[in-house]
C-alpha positions as CSV (number, residue, x, y, z in Angstrom):
1,X,57.5,136.1,64.4
2,X,58.1,137.2,68.0
3,X,56.1,134.1,69.3
4,X,58.2,131.8,67.1
5,X,61.4,133.3,68.4
6,X,60.2,132.9,72.0
7,X,59.3,129.2,71.4
8,X,62.8,128.5,70.0
9,X,64.4,130.3,72.9
10,X,62.4,128.2,75.4
11,X,63.3,125.0,73.6
12,X,67.0,125.9,73.6
13,X,66.9,127.0,77.2
14,X,65.2,123.7,78.2
15,X,67.8,121.7,76.3
16,X,70.7,123.5,77.9
17,X,69.2,123.2,81.4
18,X,68.6,119.5,81.0
19,X,72.1,118.8,79.6
20,X,73.7,120.8,82.4
21,X,72.2,118.5,85.0
22,X,73.6,115.4,83.4
23,X,75.7,113.7,86.1
24,X,79.2,112.6,85.4
25,X,80.5,109.1,86.3
26,X,77.5,107.5,88.1
27,X,78.5,104.2,89.5
28,X,75.6,102.6,87.6
29,X,77.6,103.1,84.4
30,X,80.4,100.7,85.5
31,X,80.1,97.3,83.8
32,X,79.1,94.6,86.3
33,X,82.2,92.4,85.5
34,X,84.5,95.2,86.7
35,X,82.6,95.6,90.0
36,X,82.8,91.9,90.9
37,X,85.5,91.3,93.4
38,X,86.6,95.0,93.1
39,X,87.5,97.5,95.8
40,X,87.9,100.3,93.2
41,X,87.5,100.8,89.4
42,X,89.5,103.2,87.3
43,X,87.1,104.7,84.9
44,X,89.9,106.5,83.1
45,X,93.6,106.5,83.6
46,X,95.1,108.7,80.9
47,X,98.8,109.6,80.8
48,X,100.7,111.8,78.3
49,X,104.5,112.4,78.3
50,X,105.6,114.9,75.8
51,X,109.4,115.2,75.3
52,X,110.1,118.7,74.0
53,X,113.9,118.8,74.2
54,X,116.8,116.8,75.7
55,X,116.2,118.5,79.1
56,X,112.5,119.2,79.1
57,X,109.2,117.3,79.0
58,X,105.6,117.7,80.1
59,X,103.8,114.9,82.1
60,X,100.0,115.1,82.1
61,X,97.7,112.8,84.0
62,X,93.9,112.5,84.1
63,X,92.5,109.9,86.4
64,X,88.9,109.0,87.3
65,X,88.5,106.3,90.0
66,X,85.5,105.0,91.8
67,X,86.2,103.9,95.3
68,X,83.8,101.2,96.2
69,X,84.6,100.4,99.9
70,X,87.1,101.2,102.7
71,X,89.6,98.6,101.4
72,X,90.5,101.1,98.6
73,X,90.5,104.2,100.8
74,X,94.1,104.9,100.0
75,X,93.0,105.6,96.4
76,X,91.4,108.7,97.7
77,X,94.8,110.2,98.6
78,X,96.6,111.6,95.6
79,X,100.2,112.9,95.8
80,X,102.7,114.3,93.4
81,X,106.4,114.4,94.2
82,X,108.6,117.3,92.9
83,X,112.0,118.8,93.4
84,X,114.3,121.3,91.6
85,X,114.1,119.2,88.4
86,X,110.3,118.7,88.5
87,X,107.7,121.5,88.7
88,X,104.0,121.0,89.4
89,X,102.2,123.3,87.0
90,X,98.6,122.3,87.9
91,X,96.9,120.0,90.3
92,X,93.1,119.9,90.9
93,X,90.4,117.4,91.7
94,X,86.6,116.9,91.9
95,X,84.7,114.4,93.9
96,X,81.3,112.9,92.9
97,X,78.8,110.9,94.8
98,X,77.5,107.5,93.7
99,X,75.0,109.2,91.3
100,X,77.7,111.4,89.7
101,X,76.8,114.6,91.4
102,X,79.6,116.9,92.5
103,X,80.2,117.0,96.2
104,X,83.6,118.7,96.3
105,X,86.0,120.7,94.1
106,X,89.5,121.3,95.2
107,X,91.0,124.8,95.8
108,X,94.6,125.7,95.8
109,X,94.5,126.1,99.6
110,X,93.4,122.5,99.9
111,X,96.7,121.2,98.4
112,X,99.1,119.9,101.1
113,X,102.7,120.8,100.4
114,X,105.3,119.1,102.6
115,X,108.8,117.7,102.7
116,X,109.5,114.1,101.4
117,X,112.7,113.6,103.4
118,X,113.1,109.9,104.1
119,X,115.1,110.4,107.3
120,X,118.1,108.7,105.7
121,X,119.5,112.0,104.5
122,X,119.2,115.6,105.6
123,X,120.1,116.9,102.2
124,X,117.2,115.6,100.1
125,X,115.1,118.3,98.5
126,X,112.1,116.2,97.4
127,X,108.7,117.5,98.3
128,X,105.1,116.3,97.9
129,X,101.9,118.1,96.9
130,X,98.9,116.1,98.0
131,X,95.1,116.1,98.2
132,X,93.1,114.0,100.7
133,X,89.9,113.2,98.9
134,X,88.6,110.4,101.1
135,X,84.9,110.4,101.9
136,X,82.9,108.7,104.6
137,X,80.1,107.4,102.4
138,X,80.8,104.8,99.7
139,X,80.9,104.5,96.8
140,X,82.2,107.8,95.5
141,X,84.3,108.9,92.5
142,X,87.3,111.2,92.3
143,X,88.6,112.9,89.2
144,X,92.2,114.2,89.4
145,X,94.2,116.1,86.8
146,X,97.7,117.4,87.1
147,X,100.6,118.5,84.9
148,X,104.3,118.4,85.8
149,X,107.2,119.9,84.0
150,X,110.3,117.7,83.8
151,X,113.7,119.3,83.4
152,X,115.4,116.0,82.6
153,X,114.8,112.8,80.7
154,X,116.9,110.3,82.6
155,X,113.7,108.9,84.1
156,X,110.5,108.5,82.1
157,X,107.3,107.3,83.9
158,X,106.4,103.8,83.0
159,X,102.8,102.8,82.0
160,X,101.4,100.6,84.7
161,X,97.9,99.7,83.4
162,X,96.5,98.4,86.7
163,X,97.2,100.2,89.9
164,X,96.8,97.3,92.3
165,X,95.0,94.1,93.4
166,X,91.2,94.0,93.3
167,X,91.0,97.1,91.1
168,X,89.1,97.0,87.8
169,X,90.0,99.3,84.8
170,X,87.5,100.6,82.3
171,X,90.1,102.5,80.2
172,X,93.8,103.0,80.6
173,X,95.9,104.8,78.0
174,X,99.4,106.1,77.6
175,X,100.8,108.4,74.9
176,X,104.5,109.3,74.6
177,X,105.6,111.9,72.1
178,X,109.1,113.1,71.1
179,X,111.1,114.5,68.2
180,X,112.5,111.6,66.2
181,X,116.1,112.0,67.6
182,X,114.8,111.8,71.2
183,X,112.4,108.9,70.9
184,X,112.8,106.7,74.0
185,X,113.4,103.0,74.2
186,X,110.5,100.9,75.6
187,X,109.8,97.3,76.6
188,X,106.2,95.8,76.5
189,X,105.5,93.2,79.1
190,X,102.4,90.9,79.2
191,X,101.1,92.5,76.0
192,X,100.9,91.6,72.4
193,X,104.0,92.6,70.5
194,X,103.8,96.0,69.0
195,X,100.4,96.7,70.5
196,X,100.9,100.5,70.1
197,X,99.7,102.9,67.5
198,X,102.4,105.1,66.0
199,X,101.6,108.5,64.5
200,X,103.4,111.6,63.4
201,X,102.3,115.2,63.8
202,X,104.3,118.3,63.1
203,X,107.8,117.7,64.6
204,X,106.7,114.9,67.0
205,X,106.4,111.1,66.7
206,X,103.9,109.5,69.1
207,X,103.3,106.0,70.5
208,X,99.9,105.3,72.0
209,X,98.8,102.3,74.1
210,X,95.2,101.7,75.2
211,X,93.5,98.9,77.1
212,X,89.8,98.6,78.2
213,X,87.8,96.6,80.6
214,X,90.5,94.9,82.6
215,X,88.9,92.7,85.3
216,X,90.3,92.9,88.9
217,X,93.2,90.7,89.6
218,X,93.8,88.7,92.8
219,X,97.3,87.4,93.6
220,X,97.8,84.0,95.2
221,X,100.2,83.6,98.1
222,X,103.8,82.7,97.0
223,X,103.0,83.6,93.4
224,X,105.3,85.6,91.2
225,X,103.7,88.9,92.2
226,X,101.4,91.5,90.9
227,X,103.5,93.0,88.1
228,X,104.0,89.6,86.5
229,X,100.3,89.5,85.6
230,X,99.5,92.9,84.3
231,X,100.3,94.8,81.1
232,X,103.2,97.2,81.5
233,X,105.4,99.3,79.3
234,X,108.8,100.3,80.6
235,X,110.6,103.3,79.2
236,X,114.2,104.5,79.1
237,X,115.7,107.5,77.4
238,X,117.7,107.3,74.2
239,X,119.5,110.6,75.1
240,X,119.5,112.8,78.2
241,X,121.3,115.5,80.1
242,X,121.6,115.6,83.9
243,X,121.6,119.1,85.4
């Protein structure tokens, strides 16, 4: 009996050890069609905006982006703007090498906090929290998660499914939830009509959009511009308070 228990323990220990060494987000997992003509690939771009009341909402973002070459180096700098009506509740990041092994985990002391004054006015109170996650060796992958509390609804973040030219997207999704009387207005652009999924849970109604495997886009000179070619959902509040 003791021998049997020992064998079971060794099997379970072996399984846990092997599973704990599984690497996350290796570059080899990216479909080849998303790598072609790409400088970066968003493995995941997940956004949630939860309206709780007329002057309160939570904005959650989870992004995983693989940066393939120096042309997309700016994707390695992540910043969140905030002010007296927006509070950053959490902000952390992890960096993986090309094989999906962790090479960096952010700490609170790594977050840069600085003024976002434009120079046009001395009375602006906007600030930025930022992380510089750029690496010298390519490719590498960064995973960023943050949560922001909004004390207003007059501006709701839009869903921009593609972040820029020559950037592929494996999965992009956006969910907005609200009580029925605070549901926002929205406009879908470059998308099939009513391409969302609508659900109800407790006191909230949710709209969810999701797209997968968007190939990188290149914009020709003198064309109508980048936003004319990508799927976007624009939002506006149905009701709001201001301060």
